[in-house]
N, C-alpha and C positions, 0 to 999 in steps of 0.2 A: 333502292333503299332497302327491299327485301333482303336481297342478296348481302348486303352490308351488315344487316343484323345477324344473318344467318353466320356469316364469317366470324362476326364478332362473338357469337355465342360458341363457336368452334374453338377460337381462340382461346377464350378465357376457360373453356371446359380443359383445353389442354394445360392450361396452365395450372387449373386446381388439381390437375391428376398429377402433374409432375410435383407440385410443392406438398400436396395431400393435407391441408389445413384441417383440423377437426378439434371439435371439443369432446373432453373426456371427463369423468369424475374421478378424483383421487381422495384416498382414506386419509392422509394425513391433515389436511385443512378442512376436508369434506368441500372441498371447491369444484366448480366448473373451471377446467382449464384448456387454454387454446394451445393445441400442440401441432408440432409440423414434423413431419418425416419425408426426407427428400434423398433420392437415389437409391441403389440397389441394395438390399438388406445384406447380401452376402458380401459385399465390401467392407474395407474397416471402417468401424463407427467412429463418428466424432458427435460428441456433445456439446453444445454451445449456450452457456448460461450468462443472461444479460444483468445488468445492475440496475439501481435505483432510477426511476423515471419512467412515464406511461408510454415512452416509445418502446419499451419492454424488447422483445424478440426482434422487431424491425431493424435493429443496429446490426444484425447480423445477415442482411438481405445480399450484400456484395461479396461475404463471406461463403454464402450457401451457393452462390452462383459458380463461384470458382471451384468449390470443393464437390458439387453435386455428381460428376461424372465418376469420379475415382473413390469417393467415400459414401457412405450411409450416415446422413446429417440428422441429427435430433436436435430441435430446438422448441422452446416453448414459452409462453409468458407465464414468469413465476404468480402464483397465487397472490392477489392483492394488486397486479399490476397489469398493464394492458388490456387484452381482451379477456383475460381471466376474472372471475368473479373477485371481489374485495369486501370485506368484513372487519370487525373487530377481532383479529386473530392474532397469537404471537408470531409474529413473521421473524423467526430468530435464523440465523446460520445453520444450527443443530436441526430445526425444523425443517428449513429449506433442503438440507442435506438430506434427511429423510425422504424428503417427497422425491429428489431427484432418485434415490435409490429404487423407489415404486416405480419410478417412470422408466428407469434403464432394466430393471428386472423384467418389467413387463413387456418392453419393445425394443429393447437391445439384446439381452439375454447373452451378452458376452462382453470381454474388457473392451475398454474403449478409450479413446483420447479425450480428455475432458479439457474444455478451455472456457476459462471464467474471466469477466470484464467487470472491473469496479467493484462493486458489493459481489457480483457473481465469482471474482476473484476470491473473495474471502469465503465464499461458500464452496468454491472449489478445493480450496486448501483443507477447510473443514472435510469436507467428504472424503479427500483422500487421506485424511488422518483416519477417517472412521471405516473407511472400506477400501483399503491399499490394494486388494487382489483384483478390484474392478477397473483400475486405472492403468492403462497401458503407458500413457504419457500425459504430462499436465502441461498446461498454457495458462500464464497469470498475466493478465493485462491490465495495468494501472490498478490494482486490486486495493480498495478501499478499507478504511478500518484497520485491522491489524495493529498498528500502533497504540499506545496507552490513550485513553480519552483526554486525557490533560495534553499530551503533545498534540493531539490532533485538532483540539480547540486552538491550542496556540497557532498553530499553522494557518487554519482558516482565518483566524484574526487578521494575521501577520498579510495574508494575501487580501483580505477585503481592504485593510487600510492602504497597503501600496496601492491597490486598483482604484481607491479614491483619489489620491495624490497623483496618480498619473492622469486621471480625468481632469485634474486642476490644472493640467499645462504646466507643470514644474512648480507646484506649489510648496512642494517640500524644500525647494532650493532656499538656502537661507536659515532653516530650521536647524538645529544641532541634532544629529543622528541618533545621538545617546538619548534625547528627550524624546524622540518619536518611538524608540525602542522602549521605553519606560512607560509610555503610553500604551504601546500594544501588548505589554507584559500585564499591566492593570487590568485591560480589557478581558484578556484571556482569563487571568484569574477570577473575575467577576462571574464569567460564564461558567468556568469550572466550581465555584461556590454555589451557583444555582444548580449545577447538575449534581451537587453533592447529596441530593434525595437518593435514597436507596432505589435505583432505576430496576434493579432486579425484582423488587417487591411490585413496582409500577406493572412491570411488563408481565408479571405473572397472574395480574387480577385484572379481569374484564372491565369491571368498573372503574379500576384506576386508569387503565387505558384508554376509557371513554372519556374520563374527567380531564386528565392531564394531559393525553395525546390526541384527545378529539377522536378516539377510534380510528385514525388515519392511517393505513395501510403503510404508505410512505413515511410519517413520523415513526411508527412503530417497528419498521424495518430498519430505519437509520439508528434509532437510539438503541435496539437490540444488535447492531452490528458492532457501534463503538463500544457497548458492554461488555461484548464478547472477548474472553481473555485466550490469546492465540500464544501465549507464553510456552515454550517448551515444544509446539507442534512443529514447526518447520523443520526442526533439528531432526526429528523422527521420521520423514517422509524421504524416501530414497528413491522416489519415482522419477525417472527422466522427466527434467523440468526447463521450460524456457519462459524467462519472466521479460514480458515486454512493457517498456515505459515511455510514455511522452515527456520528452525532458522539461517542458513548460508546463507540465500539468499543476492546475491550481486548485483540484481538488483532492486528489491522493499524491502525497509529497513523494517526490522520485527518491528520496532518501529510503522510503520502504522497500523500494527495488535493490537498492543497495543492502539492506538488511536482509531481505530474503535470499539473496544471492549468497552473503556470507553463511547462513545459517543452514540452507539446503545444502546436502553434502553432493547431489546430483544435478545442480542446476546452472543455466548459463543465463547472461543478463544482457539485454540490447535496450539500448535507451536510444530513442529516435531524437534526434536535435529537431528544434522549431516544430514540435508537435504536443499537442495538449492532452486531454483527458480520454478523448475517444479516437485513438489513431486509427482504427479500422474505418472510419469515414474521413477524418481529416488528412490522413496519410494513408489513403487504403492500398494503394500499391505496394508500399514497402512493407506494410502489414502482412498483406497476403503473401507475398515473398516469404517472410519469416515464417509464418505459420504454415506454409507447405513445406520450408525447409526442414522444421521442426518435424512436421508428421512424416515426413520422409527418413527422419534421422540423417540428414545429410553433413551435420555440424557436431563436432565434439564437444565435450563439455568444457568449458573456459572458467577458469578459477580468478579470481582477483590476485594481483601479484604485484610486486614493485618492479619497474622495469630494470632488466638486467644492467642497462648502460646509464642507469640513473646518477645524476651528479652527486657529489659528497661534498657538505660544505656545513658552516654555522653562519647565523646570521643575526642582526637587530634590526626588525621591524617597526620603523616610527613615522606616525603620521601619513600612513599608507592608505588608499581606499581601493578596494575591488582587486585584490591581485590574488594569483594562484601559485602555490608553492608545492614543488614534488622532490623526490629523490631521498638521500641518504642524510639525513640532518642530524649535525653533533648536537647543538645547542643552538635554541632559537628564541629572542625576546620579541615580543609583539606588544607594543607600546602605543596608545592613542591612534588604534587603527580600526578599520570598520570593512565589514564584508572580506574578511581574508578567508581562504580556503587553501587547507593543506591536504594533499590528495595523493593516494597511491606513495606513500612516504613510509620510512622507518626512520623515528624520531627518539634521540635519546634524551633530551631535556628540554622543557617547554616552559615558557614562563609568560604568562598574558597579564597584562595591565590595561584596564580603560578602552578595552578593544570587544569585537565581535569576531568571534572564530569557528570556523566549521573544518572538522577533521574527517576525513572518509578513507575509507579503504585503507588504514595505515597502522601501524604497529607503533607505540610508544613503551621503549624499553631501555632500561640503563642499569648500572651497578649502584646508583643512587637510591637511597629509600623513597624519597620523593622524586616523580616524573614529570609532575605536571603541577604548577601552582598558578592560581588565578585570582586576581584581584580587581573589583568593580568592572566584572566583564560578563558577557552572554557567550557560552562556549557549547557547541553541538560536536560530539564524538559519535561518528556512525559507521558501524561495520567494521569496527576495529578492535585490536587487542592492544591491553595494557597489562603490563608487568611491572608493578610499583604503587606507590599512594599518591594521592591526589590532594592538595591543599587549596583552600577554598578562602576568599574575604569577600563578602557582599558580591555574590556571584550567582547566576542562574546556570546550571549545568545540565545539559540535557544528553543522557546516553542511550544511544539508538541501537539495538544488537551488538553490543559491545561483550568481550570476555575480558575478564579482569581477574588477576592473580597476582595476590600481595601478602606479606607477612604483617600481622597486625591490622590496624583499622584500614579499610580500604580508603575513606574519604574522611579529611578531617576539615571542620571549619572553624576559623578564627574569629568570624563573625558571621550572620545570620546569613544563610543563603540556602538556596532549595536546588534540589537535585530531580530530576524526571528520569524515570527508567521506562522502557520500552524494549522488552524481548531480551533482557540483559542476563548473563552469568556472571557473578561476582563471588571467588572462591567456591566454585561449584555450585552455588546455590542460584536458582532462577528468580529475579527480581523484575515486577512489572507494576509501576506505581509512582508515587512522589513522596518525598518527604523534606521536610525543613531541618536544617542542621544549625548549629552554631548559636541556639537560643540559650539564653543565660537566666 
């Protein structure tokens, strides 16, 4: 028994020496922070930043194990999470970026590869915009936030309702899809109205954080994340970047990955099928292979393009559900159809009536003044370019990471319609917010 105990102490001692976990005090939050440094400090440095959740830096255990022989790996529990101290502080992306700067200036002291997951991805993006010379390369993994708050509310409500119906063993069957969509929209709007309180004022006040957010680090960090305005930031980052996203992520929409890929000039996008929000755990081997390939700079930058052999056609889509279209499209009309996706396409003219349509990585361009018209519809345009005007009637239009150039008024509403903007540039003006059009 004594021999067993001695061996156990010896093994634990080796493990503790190898991973060197320790507690330090930092000056940004005046917090006690759990910090790990692993590997040879002379090796290239990799800094891993976790997201929301009290599992904190433990999500990186597999990554540390894979990287420790060839890299100097630095990770930590962000103040407010894990083993680090928790208090009523402003846990914002800006302050977290300052915290990481202190850590890296103190313990790394050279340019490093920065890897951020979920909220950590948003923090990594913020950090790179603030300290570009520090970051040798960037990896963003299912980065949360980024999109406008209203867009994110809609996404969370949509996924919550879908999960509810899935749990009811097909209860949604027999219900009209448009009625369900309307129900989801009303919930999202109600949440958005509740959030209309000036949260920046709340976040900046210790008393209001305590009263409204309960002084909870999780709540403060989550609200500060969705309140952060990233508009204009991705375009300015020229750091070599790999964006990794779980295709079935229900926490951070994969559309964010498409948007970042479009806006960041030196980025590649890797979407992992059948993978959720935490690919370093749920699809560990694939994730680690992608991470290592990025660190070794084994793959060139791949930009979104329309396939060269894409078909050229026009079409009328009527009473269709769940279909994907691509290629070079002359004129397309979509009527009484749901969950239609147009991806990697060049479109001359598009009309949408009583339908739910998502357009991704595409170009809408025509010699005509109006290139898209939508009536009684819900339309998402993601990571796309638009040359021409849009005309709406009783429609919700979600614009995510789009560039739009037009003569005259870009969007005209003949009846009340809502437009949501996330990281958009319209006639050279950055827009991030929402507006109601067509009110008389």
